[in-house]
All heavy atoms as TSV, in Angstrom:
chain	resi	resn	atom	element	x	y	z
A	1	MET	N	N	-29.533	-199.420	-208.900
A	1	MET	CA	C	-29.930	-199.044	-207.540
A	1	MET	C	C	-29.516	-200.179	-206.579
A	1	MET	O	O	-29.801	-201.367	-206.866
A	1	MET	CB	C	-31.423	-198.828	-207.536
A	1	MET	CG	C	-31.970	-198.357	-206.157
A	1	MET	SD	S	-33.738	-198.052	-205.962
A	1	MET	CE	C	-34.149	-197.112	-207.375
A	2	THR	N	N	-28.879	-199.816	-205.491
A	2	THR	CA	C	-28.518	-200.788	-204.532
A	2	THR	C	C	-29.749	-201.217	-203.699
A	2	THR	O	O	-30.735	-200.492	-203.588
A	2	THR	CB	C	-27.374	-200.227	-203.587
A	2	THR	OG1	O	-28.009	-199.224	-202.712
A	2	THR	CG2	C	-26.240	-199.675	-204.338
A	3	PRO	N	N	-29.634	-202.412	-203.067
A	3	PRO	CA	C	-30.826	-202.854	-202.191
A	3	PRO	C	C	-31.053	-201.920	-201.055
A	3	PRO	O	O	-32.163	-201.839	-200.532
A	3	PRO	CB	C	-30.291	-204.216	-201.662
A	3	PRO	CG	C	-29.202	-204.634	-202.622
A	3	PRO	CD	C	-28.568	-203.421	-203.151
A	4	LEU	N	N	-30.025	-201.101	-200.681
A	4	LEU	CA	C	-30.279	-200.217	-199.509
A	4	LEU	C	C	-30.947	-198.911	-199.983
A	4	LEU	O	O	-31.511	-198.183	-199.111
A	4	LEU	CB	C	-28.974	-199.817	-198.876
A	4	LEU	CG	C	-28.195	-201.042	-198.167
A	4	LEU	CD1	C	-26.902	-200.430	-197.583
A	4	LEU	CD2	C	-29.004	-201.557	-197.088
A	5	ALA	N	N	-30.992	-198.574	-201.229
A	5	ALA	CA	C	-31.465	-197.305	-201.691
A	5	ALA	C	C	-32.942	-197.013	-201.310
A	5	ALA	O	O	-33.200	-195.958	-200.750
A	5	ALA	CB	C	-31.251	-197.201	-203.178
A	6	PRO	N	N	-33.825	-198.038	-201.485
A	6	PRO	CA	C	-35.241	-197.718	-201.060
A	6	PRO	C	C	-35.374	-197.465	-199.569
A	6	PRO	O	O	-36.164	-196.609	-199.138
A	6	PRO	CB	C	-35.950	-198.960	-201.467
A	6	PRO	CG	C	-35.157	-199.625	-202.526
A	6	PRO	CD	C	-33.705	-199.289	-202.257
A	7	ILE	N	N	-34.586	-198.243	-198.777
A	7	ILE	CA	C	-34.668	-198.019	-197.354
A	7	ILE	C	C	-34.125	-196.623	-197.019
A	7	ILE	O	O	-34.793	-195.885	-196.230
A	7	ILE	CB	C	-33.781	-199.169	-196.573
A	7	ILE	CG1	C	-34.536	-200.426	-196.720
A	7	ILE	CG2	C	-33.651	-198.750	-195.117
A	7	ILE	CD1	C	-33.809	-201.625	-196.127
A	8	ARG	N	N	-32.988	-196.210	-197.553
A	8	ARG	CA	C	-32.457	-194.871	-197.294
A	8	ARG	C	C	-33.400	-193.850	-197.770
A	8	ARG	O	O	-33.593	-192.820	-197.025
A	8	ARG	CB	C	-31.142	-194.749	-198.012
A	8	ARG	CG	C	-29.976	-195.450	-197.342
A	8	ARG	CD	C	-28.687	-195.175	-198.018
A	8	ARG	NE	N	-27.586	-195.877	-197.425
A	8	ARG	CZ	C	-26.635	-196.424	-197.986
A	8	ARG	NH1	N	-26.491	-196.349	-199.307
A	8	ARG	NH2	N	-25.659	-197.086	-197.298
A	9	GLN	N	N	-34.052	-194.003	-198.919
A	9	GLN	CA	C	-34.992	-192.980	-199.368
A	9	GLN	C	C	-36.147	-192.834	-198.373
A	9	GLN	O	O	-36.553	-191.724	-198.093
A	9	GLN	CB	C	-35.508	-193.379	-200.789
A	9	GLN	CG	C	-34.545	-193.271	-201.853
A	9	GLN	CD	C	-35.037	-193.784	-203.205
A	9	GLN	OE1	O	-36.017	-194.491	-203.261
A	9	GLN	NE2	N	-34.315	-193.440	-204.290
A	10	LYS	N	N	-36.662	-193.935	-197.890
A	10	LYS	CA	C	-37.766	-193.834	-196.960
A	10	LYS	C	C	-37.376	-193.224	-195.612
A	10	LYS	O	O	-38.058	-192.417	-195.068
A	10	LYS	CB	C	-38.408	-195.204	-196.712
A	10	LYS	CG	C	-39.246	-195.668	-197.826
A	10	LYS	CD	C	-40.028	-196.925	-197.444
A	10	LYS	CE	C	-40.831	-197.492	-198.619
A	10	LYS	NZ	N	-41.601	-198.679	-198.292
A	11	LEU	N	N	-36.195	-193.656	-195.091
A	11	LEU	CA	C	-35.786	-193.145	-193.835
A	11	LEU	C	C	-35.421	-191.679	-193.861
A	11	LEU	O	O	-35.687	-190.965	-192.843
A	11	LEU	CB	C	-34.552	-193.930	-193.357
A	11	LEU	CG	C	-34.807	-195.391	-192.889
A	11	LEU	CD1	C	-33.519	-196.070	-192.500
A	11	LEU	CD2	C	-35.769	-195.494	-191.779
A	12	PHE	N	N	-34.838	-191.168	-194.889
A	12	PHE	CA	C	-34.324	-189.822	-194.989
A	12	PHE	C	C	-35.270	-188.889	-195.700
A	12	PHE	O	O	-34.970	-187.693	-195.856
A	12	PHE	CB	C	-32.973	-189.788	-195.691
A	12	PHE	CG	C	-31.910	-190.445	-194.782
A	12	PHE	CD1	C	-31.405	-191.715	-195.180
A	12	PHE	CD2	C	-31.503	-189.877	-193.585
A	12	PHE	CE1	C	-30.409	-192.303	-194.399
A	12	PHE	CE2	C	-30.581	-190.528	-192.783
A	12	PHE	CZ	C	-29.996	-191.701	-193.165
A	13	SER	N	N	-36.488	-189.393	-196.024
A	13	SER	CA	C	-37.498	-188.498	-196.564
A	13	SER	C	C	-38.129	-187.704	-195.468
A	13	SER	O	O	-37.980	-188.034	-194.219
A	13	SER	CB	C	-38.668	-189.320	-197.256
A	13	SER	OG	O	-39.395	-190.054	-196.314
A	14	PRO	N	N	-38.716	-186.576	-195.761
A	14	PRO	CA	C	-39.355	-185.756	-194.649
A	14	PRO	C	C	-40.350	-186.569	-193.863
A	14	PRO	O	O	-40.364	-186.443	-192.621
A	14	PRO	CB	C	-40.070	-184.602	-195.378
A	14	PRO	CG	C	-39.314	-184.493	-196.697
A	14	PRO	CD	C	-38.838	-185.883	-197.033
A	15	GLU	N	N	-41.201	-187.492	-194.524
A	15	GLU	CA	C	-42.128	-188.296	-193.867
A	15	GLU	C	C	-41.395	-189.311	-192.955
A	15	GLU	O	O	-41.841	-189.524	-191.827
A	15	GLU	CB	C	-43.047	-188.994	-194.851
A	15	GLU	CG	C	-43.912	-188.113	-195.665
A	15	GLU	CD	C	-43.146	-187.553	-196.879
A	15	GLU	OE1	O	-42.096	-188.088	-197.259
A	15	GLU	OE2	O	-43.690	-186.562	-197.498
A	16	GLY	N	N	-40.352	-189.934	-193.475
A	16	GLY	CA	C	-39.586	-190.844	-192.725
A	16	GLY	C	C	-38.962	-190.278	-191.486
A	16	GLY	O	O	-38.925	-190.811	-190.379
A	17	GLN	N	N	-38.427	-189.086	-191.585
A	17	GLN	CA	C	-37.811	-188.385	-190.498
A	17	GLN	C	C	-38.886	-188.098	-189.401
A	17	GLN	O	O	-38.601	-188.161	-188.198
A	17	GLN	CB	C	-37.140	-187.059	-190.971
A	17	GLN	CG	C	-35.897	-187.302	-191.767
A	17	GLN	CD	C	-34.830	-187.936	-190.970
A	17	GLN	OE1	O	-34.330	-187.382	-190.014
A	17	GLN	NE2	N	-34.408	-189.123	-191.369
A	18	GLN	N	N	-40.092	-187.723	-189.836
A	18	GLN	CA	C	-41.164	-187.450	-188.884
A	18	GLN	C	C	-41.505	-188.689	-188.182
A	18	GLN	O	O	-41.683	-188.661	-186.918
A	18	GLN	CB	C	-42.396	-186.856	-189.617
A	18	GLN	CG	C	-43.550	-186.577	-188.744
A	18	GLN	CD	C	-43.232	-185.422	-187.782
A	18	GLN	OE1	O	-42.513	-184.505	-188.075
A	18	GLN	NE2	N	-43.817	-185.521	-186.526
A	19	ILE	N	N	-41.615	-189.803	-188.799
A	19	ILE	CA	C	-41.993	-191.127	-188.189
A	19	ILE	C	C	-40.906	-191.470	-187.206
A	19	ILE	O	O	-41.149	-191.879	-186.052
A	19	ILE	CB	C	-42.141	-192.216	-189.251
A	19	ILE	CG1	C	-43.423	-191.907	-190.092
A	19	ILE	CG2	C	-42.197	-193.593	-188.571
A	19	ILE	CD1	C	-43.571	-192.801	-191.336
A	20	LEU	N	N	-39.626	-191.309	-187.574
A	20	LEU	CA	C	-38.491	-191.669	-186.694
A	20	LEU	C	C	-38.510	-190.792	-185.439
A	20	LEU	O	O	-38.272	-191.189	-184.336
A	20	LEU	CB	C	-37.156	-191.529	-187.385
A	20	LEU	CG	C	-36.864	-192.596	-188.455
A	20	LEU	CD1	C	-35.610	-192.266	-189.225
A	20	LEU	CD2	C	-36.725	-193.959	-187.797
A	21	ALA	N	N	-38.873	-189.471	-185.659
A	21	ALA	CA	C	-38.945	-188.580	-184.540
A	21	ALA	C	C	-39.999	-188.931	-183.520
A	21	ALA	O	O	-39.918	-188.703	-182.306
A	21	ALA	CB	C	-39.140	-187.112	-185.000
A	22	GLU	N	N	-41.067	-189.610	-184.021
A	22	GLU	CA	C	-42.149	-189.992	-183.183
A	22	GLU	C	C	-41.933	-191.267	-182.452
A	22	GLU	O	O	-42.682	-191.636	-181.509
A	22	GLU	CB	C	-43.482	-190.096	-183.954
A	22	GLU	CG	C	-43.919	-188.720	-184.520
A	22	GLU	CD	C	-45.053	-188.825	-185.494
A	22	GLU	OE1	O	-45.443	-189.977	-185.920
A	22	GLU	OE2	O	-45.454	-187.784	-185.925
A	23	MET	N	N	-40.957	-192.103	-182.913
A	23	MET	CA	C	-40.667	-193.398	-182.273
A	23	MET	C	C	-39.905	-193.148	-180.948
A	23	MET	O	O	-39.268	-192.063	-180.739
A	23	MET	CB	C	-39.837	-194.202	-183.185
A	23	MET	CG	C	-40.505	-194.679	-184.441
A	23	MET	SD	S	-39.547	-195.839	-185.422
A	23	MET	CE	C	-39.310	-197.192	-184.255
A	24	PRO	N	N	-39.975	-194.125	-180.093
A	24	PRO	CA	C	-39.113	-194.017	-178.856
A	24	PRO	C	C	-37.662	-193.899	-179.188
A	24	PRO	O	O	-37.183	-194.341	-180.221
A	24	PRO	CB	C	-39.369	-195.338	-178.078
A	24	PRO	CG	C	-40.659	-195.852	-178.698
A	24	PRO	CD	C	-40.663	-195.354	-180.090
A	25	ALA	N	N	-36.924	-193.263	-178.324
A	25	ALA	CA	C	-35.471	-193.032	-178.552
A	25	ALA	C	C	-34.753	-194.356	-178.670
A	25	ALA	O	O	-35.077	-195.312	-178.035
A	25	ALA	CB	C	-34.848	-192.264	-177.382
A	26	PRO	N	N	-33.668	-194.391	-179.503
A	26	PRO	CA	C	-32.951	-195.717	-179.673
A	26	PRO	C	C	-32.388	-196.223	-178.350
A	26	PRO	O	O	-32.215	-197.391	-178.175
A	26	PRO	CB	C	-31.832	-195.276	-180.649
A	26	PRO	CG	C	-32.351	-194.090	-181.370
A	26	PRO	CD	C	-33.259	-193.381	-180.460
A	27	THR	N	N	-32.093	-195.293	-177.452
A	27	THR	CA	C	-31.502	-195.728	-176.196
A	27	THR	C	C	-32.518	-196.479	-175.279
A	27	THR	O	O	-32.083	-197.111	-174.310
A	27	THR	CB	C	-30.937	-194.527	-175.419
A	27	THR	OG1	O	-31.985	-193.635	-175.256
A	27	THR	CG2	C	-29.753	-193.848	-176.133
A	28	THR	N	N	-33.751	-196.378	-175.608
A	28	THR	CA	C	-34.764	-197.132	-174.854
A	28	THR	C	C	-34.889	-198.595	-175.252
A	28	THR	O	O	-35.567	-199.326	-174.520
A	28	THR	CB	C	-36.208	-196.518	-174.920
A	28	THR	OG1	O	-36.553	-196.539	-176.322
A	28	THR	CG2	C	-36.119	-195.058	-174.446
A	29	PHE	N	N	-34.180	-199.003	-176.333
A	29	PHE	CA	C	-34.266	-200.398	-176.799
A	29	PHE	C	C	-33.076	-201.147	-176.224
A	29	PHE	O	O	-32.103	-200.474	-175.796
A	29	PHE	CB	C	-34.242	-200.388	-178.326
A	29	PHE	CG	C	-35.474	-199.887	-178.982
A	29	PHE	CD1	C	-35.617	-198.526	-179.199
A	29	PHE	CD2	C	-36.520	-200.743	-179.243
A	29	PHE	CE1	C	-36.747	-198.076	-179.743
A	29	PHE	CE2	C	-37.699	-200.230	-179.822
A	29	PHE	CZ	C	-37.784	-198.916	-180.131
A	30	SER	N	N	-33.112	-202.485	-176.203
A	30	SER	CA	C	-32.096	-203.282	-175.571
A	30	SER	C	C	-30.809	-203.313	-176.390
A	30	SER	O	O	-29.823	-203.761	-175.940
A	30	SER	CB	C	-32.598	-204.665	-175.363
A	30	SER	OG	O	-32.925	-205.292	-176.559
A	31	GLY	N	N	-30.893	-202.835	-177.614
A	31	GLY	CA	C	-29.630	-202.807	-178.497
A	31	GLY	C	C	-30.048	-202.349	-179.886
A	31	GLY	O	O	-31.197	-202.052	-180.181
A	32	ARG	N	N	-29.016	-202.294	-180.778
A	32	ARG	CA	C	-29.254	-201.791	-182.131
A	32	ARG	C	C	-30.181	-202.650	-182.853
A	32	ARG	O	O	-31.039	-202.170	-183.616
A	32	ARG	CB	C	-27.930	-201.754	-182.870
A	32	ARG	CG	C	-27.005	-200.626	-182.495
A	32	ARG	CD	C	-25.734	-200.479	-183.326
A	32	ARG	NE	N	-25.440	-201.702	-184.124
A	32	ARG	CZ	C	-24.535	-201.726	-185.056
A	32	ARG	NH1	N	-23.857	-200.653	-185.322
A	32	ARG	NH2	N	-24.342	-202.860	-185.781
A	33	MET	N	N	-30.067	-203.982	-182.718
A	33	MET	CA	C	-30.929	-204.881	-183.448
A	33	MET	C	C	-32.350	-204.716	-183.025
A	33	MET	O	O	-33.309	-204.749	-183.901
A	33	MET	CB	C	-30.448	-206.322	-183.299
A	33	MET	CG	C	-31.112	-207.313	-184.227
A	33	MET	SD	S	-30.925	-206.936	-185.949
A	33	MET	CE	C	-29.123	-207.455	-186.165
A	34	ALA	N	N	-32.615	-204.521	-181.773
A	34	ALA	CA	C	-34.028	-204.334	-181.312
A	34	ALA	C	C	-34.549	-203.009	-181.868
A	34	ALA	O	O	-35.798	-202.979	-182.340
A	34	ALA	CB	C	-34.030	-204.282	-179.775
A	35	PHE	N	N	-33.741	-201.961	-181.984
A	35	PHE	CA	C	-34.318	-200.777	-182.581
A	35	PHE	C	C	-34.501	-200.923	-184.074
A	35	PHE	O	O	-35.473	-200.490	-184.579
A	35	PHE	CB	C	-33.213	-199.603	-182.344
A	35	PHE	CG	C	-33.668	-198.276	-182.900
A	35	PHE	CD1	C	-34.760	-197.641	-182.386
A	35	PHE	CD2	C	-32.943	-197.722	-183.941
A	35	PHE	CE1	C	-35.187	-196.382	-182.954
A	35	PHE	CE2	C	-33.337	-196.462	-184.461
A	35	PHE	CZ	C	-34.424	-195.842	-184.053
A	36	ALA	N	N	-33.629	-201.652	-184.754
A	36	ALA	CA	C	-33.734	-201.957	-186.173
A	36	ALA	C	C	-35.045	-202.702	-186.409
A	36	ALA	O	O	-35.724	-202.496	-187.393
A	36	ALA	CB	C	-32.581	-202.705	-186.700
A	37	ARG	N	N	-35.320	-203.689	-185.617
A	37	ARG	CA	C	-36.562	-204.410	-185.725
A	37	ARG	C	C	-37.737	-203.511	-185.647
A	37	ARG	O	O	-38.744	-203.662	-186.358
A	37	ARG	CB	C	-36.618	-205.556	-184.623
A	37	ARG	CG	C	-35.890	-206.790	-184.927
A	37	ARG	CD	C	-36.174	-207.858	-183.905
A	37	ARG	NE	N	-35.048	-208.803	-183.941
A	37	ARG	CZ	C	-34.057	-208.894	-183.051
A	37	ARG	NH1	N	-34.173	-208.201	-181.940
A	37	ARG	NH2	N	-33.096	-209.700	-183.161
A	38	ALA	N	N	-37.724	-202.613	-184.604
A	38	ALA	CA	C	-38.889	-201.674	-184.455
A	38	ALA	C	C	-38.991	-200.736	-185.712
A	38	ALA	O	O	-40.132	-200.521	-186.189
A	38	ALA	CB	C	-38.676	-200.846	-183.176
A	39	VAL	N	N	-37.923	-200.250	-186.250
A	39	VAL	CA	C	-37.938	-199.432	-187.432
A	39	VAL	C	C	-38.452	-200.225	-188.680
A	39	VAL	O	O	-39.321	-199.754	-189.352
A	39	VAL	CB	C	-36.554	-198.803	-187.703
A	39	VAL	CG1	C	-36.538	-198.131	-189.089
A	39	VAL	CG2	C	-36.164	-197.846	-186.585
A	40	CYS	N	N	-37.922	-201.407	-188.788
A	40	CYS	CA	C	-38.373	-202.327	-189.889
A	40	CYS	C	C	-39.897	-202.544	-189.798
A	40	CYS	O	O	-40.576	-202.577	-190.832
A	40	CYS	CB	C	-37.595	-203.635	-189.940
A	40	CYS	SG	S	-35.931	-203.473	-190.492
A	41	ALA	N	N	-40.354	-202.841	-188.628
A	41	ALA	CA	C	-41.835	-203.117	-188.448
A	41	ALA	C	C	-42.617	-201.891	-188.747
A	41	ALA	O	O	-43.688	-201.962	-189.401
A	41	ALA	CB	C	-42.015	-203.595	-187.015
A	42	ARG	N	N	-42.125	-200.704	-188.288
A	42	ARG	CA	C	-42.843	-199.501	-188.554
A	42	ARG	C	C	-42.941	-199.122	-190.054
A	42	ARG	O	O	-43.936	-198.638	-190.542
A	42	ARG	CB	C	-42.217	-198.343	-187.687
A	42	ARG	CG	C	-42.876	-197.009	-187.824
A	42	ARG	CD	C	-44.293	-197.043	-187.323
A	42	ARG	NE	N	-44.929	-195.740	-187.414
A	42	ARG	CZ	C	-45.710	-195.373	-188.443
A	42	ARG	NH1	N	-45.924	-196.217	-189.402
A	42	ARG	NH2	N	-46.276	-194.187	-188.418
A	43	PHE	N	N	-41.821	-199.324	-190.766
A	43	PHE	CA	C	-41.744	-198.983	-192.188
A	43	PHE	C	C	-42.047	-200.128	-193.104
A	43	PHE	O	O	-42.061	-199.962	-194.325
A	43	PHE	CB	C	-40.359	-198.449	-192.486
A	43	PHE	CG	C	-40.079	-197.077	-191.981
A	43	PHE	CD1	C	-39.585	-196.848	-190.750
A	43	PHE	CD2	C	-40.316	-195.964	-192.823
A	43	PHE	CE1	C	-39.330	-195.526	-190.306
A	43	PHE	CE2	C	-40.065	-194.679	-192.370
A	43	PHE	CZ	C	-39.556	-194.470	-191.078
A	44	ALA	N	N	-42.331	-201.254	-192.569
A	44	ALA	CA	C	-42.637	-202.539	-193.330
A	44	ALA	C	C	-41.455	-202.814	-194.294
A	44	ALA	O	O	-41.642	-203.189	-195.436
A	44	ALA	CB	C	-43.891	-202.378	-194.093
A	45	PHE	N	N	-40.228	-202.842	-193.734
A	45	PHE	CA	C	-39.025	-203.255	-194.477
A	45	PHE	C	C	-38.921	-204.741	-194.328
A	45	PHE	O	O	-38.427	-205.281	-193.368
A	45	PHE	CB	C	-37.769	-202.605	-193.964
A	45	PHE	CG	C	-37.752	-201.073	-194.112
A	45	PHE	CD1	C	-37.054	-200.292	-193.147
A	45	PHE	CD2	C	-38.282	-200.487	-195.177
A	45	PHE	CE1	C	-36.989	-198.906	-193.346
A	45	PHE	CE2	C	-38.180	-199.134	-195.337
A	45	PHE	CZ	C	-37.531	-198.347	-194.445
A	46	VAL	N	N	-39.451	-205.520	-195.330
A	46	VAL	CA	C	-39.331	-206.919	-195.298
A	46	VAL	C	C	-38.816	-207.387	-196.636
A	46	VAL	O	O	-38.949	-206.749	-197.618
A	46	VAL	CB	C	-40.763	-207.534	-195.037
A	46	VAL	CG1	C	-41.235	-207.215	-193.678
A	46	VAL	CG2	C	-41.745	-207.179	-196.098
A	47	ASP	N	N	-38.192	-208.656	-196.568
A	47	ASP	CA	C	-37.673	-209.249	-197.753
A	47	ASP	C	C	-38.767	-210.074	-198.499
A	47	ASP	O	O	-39.922	-210.075	-198.012
A	47	ASP	CB	C	-36.383	-210.046	-197.503
A	47	ASP	CG	C	-36.635	-211.291	-196.643
A	47	ASP	OD1	O	-37.844	-211.671	-196.403
A	47	ASP	OD2	O	-35.664	-211.786	-196.099
A	48	THR	N	N	-38.465	-210.816	-199.473
A	48	THR	CA	C	-39.416	-211.497	-200.240
A	48	THR	C	C	-40.057	-212.693	-199.489
A	48	THR	O	O	-41.121	-213.129	-199.714
A	48	THR	CB	C	-38.826	-212.069	-201.618
A	48	THR	OG1	O	-37.714	-212.865	-201.200
A	48	THR	CG2	C	-38.443	-210.981	-202.516
A	49	ARG	N	N	-39.390	-213.118	-198.410
A	49	ARG	CA	C	-39.883	-214.204	-197.605
A	49	ARG	C	C	-40.692	-213.724	-196.428
A	49	ARG	O	O	-41.185	-214.443	-195.628
A	49	ARG	CB	C	-38.801	-215.050	-197.009
A	49	ARG	CG	C	-38.014	-215.792	-198.103
A	49	ARG	CD	C	-36.822	-216.466	-197.530
A	49	ARG	NE	N	-35.833	-215.442	-197.093
A	49	ARG	CZ	C	-34.885	-215.688	-196.215
A	49	ARG	NH1	N	-34.714	-216.781	-195.616
A	49	ARG	NH2	N	-34.154	-214.648	-195.840
A	50	GLY	N	N	-40.790	-212.356	-196.277
A	50	GLY	CA	C	-41.501	-211.756	-195.206
A	50	GLY	C	C	-40.684	-211.465	-193.953
A	50	GLY	O	O	-41.248	-210.994	-193.000
A	51	ALA	N	N	-39.399	-211.719	-194.007
A	51	ALA	CA	C	-38.544	-211.469	-192.817
A	51	ALA	C	C	-38.094	-209.973	-192.770
A	51	ALA	O	O	-37.983	-209.404	-193.812
A	51	ALA	CB	C	-37.290	-212.323	-192.890
A	52	LEU	N	N	-38.036	-209.493	-191.609
A	52	LEU	CA	C	-37.581	-208.073	-191.365
A	52	LEU	C	C	-36.205	-207.925	-191.933
A	52	LEU	O	O	-35.337	-208.795	-191.745
A	52	LEU	CB	C	-37.667	-207.650	-189.958
A	52	LEU	CG	C	-39.076	-207.630	-189.307
A	52	LEU	CD1	C	-39.010	-207.314	-187.870
A	52	LEU	CD2	C	-40.000	-206.621	-190.082
A	53	ARG	N	N	-35.840	-206.791	-192.501
A	53	ARG	CA	C	-34.543	-206.510	-193.041
A	53	ARG	C	C	-33.701	-205.761	-192.107
A	53	ARG	O	O	-33.274	-204.610	-192.405
A	53	ARG	CB	C	-34.681	-205.732	-194.403
A	53	ARG	CG	C	-35.501	-206.602	-195.408
A	53	ARG	CD	C	-35.562	-205.882	-196.733
A	53	ARG	NE	N	-34.188	-205.680	-197.278
A	53	ARG	CZ	C	-34.013	-204.731	-198.237
A	53	ARG	NH1	N	-34.932	-204.106	-198.752
A	53	ARG	NH2	N	-32.767	-204.544	-198.643
A	54	GLU	N	N	-33.429	-206.277	-190.874
A	54	GLU	CA	C	-32.762	-205.491	-189.842
A	54	GLU	C	C	-31.374	-205.119	-190.273
A	54	GLU	O	O	-30.913	-203.905	-190.024
A	54	GLU	CB	C	-32.631	-206.385	-188.558
A	54	GLU	CG	C	-33.897	-206.756	-187.922
A	54	GLU	CD	C	-34.197	-208.250	-188.125
A	54	GLU	OE1	O	-33.709	-208.898	-188.994
A	54	GLU	OE2	O	-34.935	-208.837	-187.221
A	55	SER	N	N	-30.572	-205.988	-190.881
A	55	SER	CA	C	-29.220	-205.693	-191.248
A	55	SER	C	C	-29.224	-204.557	-192.212
A	55	SER	O	O	-28.280	-203.618	-192.166
A	55	SER	CB	C	-28.501	-206.907	-191.759
A	55	SER	OG	O	-28.401	-207.852	-190.722
A	56	SER	N	N	-30.050	-204.589	-193.205
A	56	SER	CA	C	-30.124	-203.510	-194.220
A	56	SER	C	C	-30.545	-202.250	-193.546
A	56	SER	O	O	-30.011	-201.175	-193.959
A	56	SER	CB	C	-31.092	-203.883	-195.273
A	56	SER	OG	O	-30.635	-205.063	-196.022
A	57	CYS	N	N	-31.420	-202.265	-192.617
A	57	CYS	CA	C	-31.903	-201.103	-191.870
A	57	CYS	C	C	-30.718	-200.436	-191.104
A	57	CYS	O	O	-30.501	-199.247	-191.143
A	57	CYS	CB	C	-33.037	-201.390	-191.032
A	57	CYS	SG	S	-33.857	-199.981	-190.340
A	58	ILE	N	N	-29.966	-201.305	-190.432
A	58	ILE	CA	C	-28.816	-200.776	-189.694
A	58	ILE	C	C	-27.765	-200.214	-190.656
A	58	ILE	O	O	-27.200	-199.120	-190.376
A	58	ILE	CB	C	-28.211	-201.942	-188.796
A	58	ILE	CG1	C	-29.081	-202.265	-187.680
A	58	ILE	CG2	C	-26.801	-201.504	-188.307
A	58	ILE	CD1	C	-28.649	-203.455	-186.911
A	59	ALA	N	N	-27.539	-200.879	-191.758
A	59	ALA	CA	C	-26.537	-200.288	-192.707
A	59	ALA	C	C	-26.978	-198.990	-193.311
A	59	ALA	O	O	-26.128	-198.134	-193.575
A	59	ALA	CB	C	-26.333	-201.385	-193.777
A	60	ALA	N	N	-28.345	-198.833	-193.476
A	60	ALA	CA	C	-28.749	-197.562	-194.104
A	60	ALA	C	C	-28.702	-196.490	-193.047
A	60	ALA	O	O	-28.436	-195.332	-193.361
A	60	ALA	CB	C	-30.206	-197.726	-194.490
């Protein structure tokens, strides 16, 4: 399993799609990274050090 697989599974699950639909539109954020931070915070996508996994979220 690739490191992106769990993120993709959560984002593309029915529950994940519902959560994303309830979030503000990506265009309301200052950029892709800001949107990725919000998504990571909402889904608790963090690495072993507790840092948000923005790049992995964008790639997924």
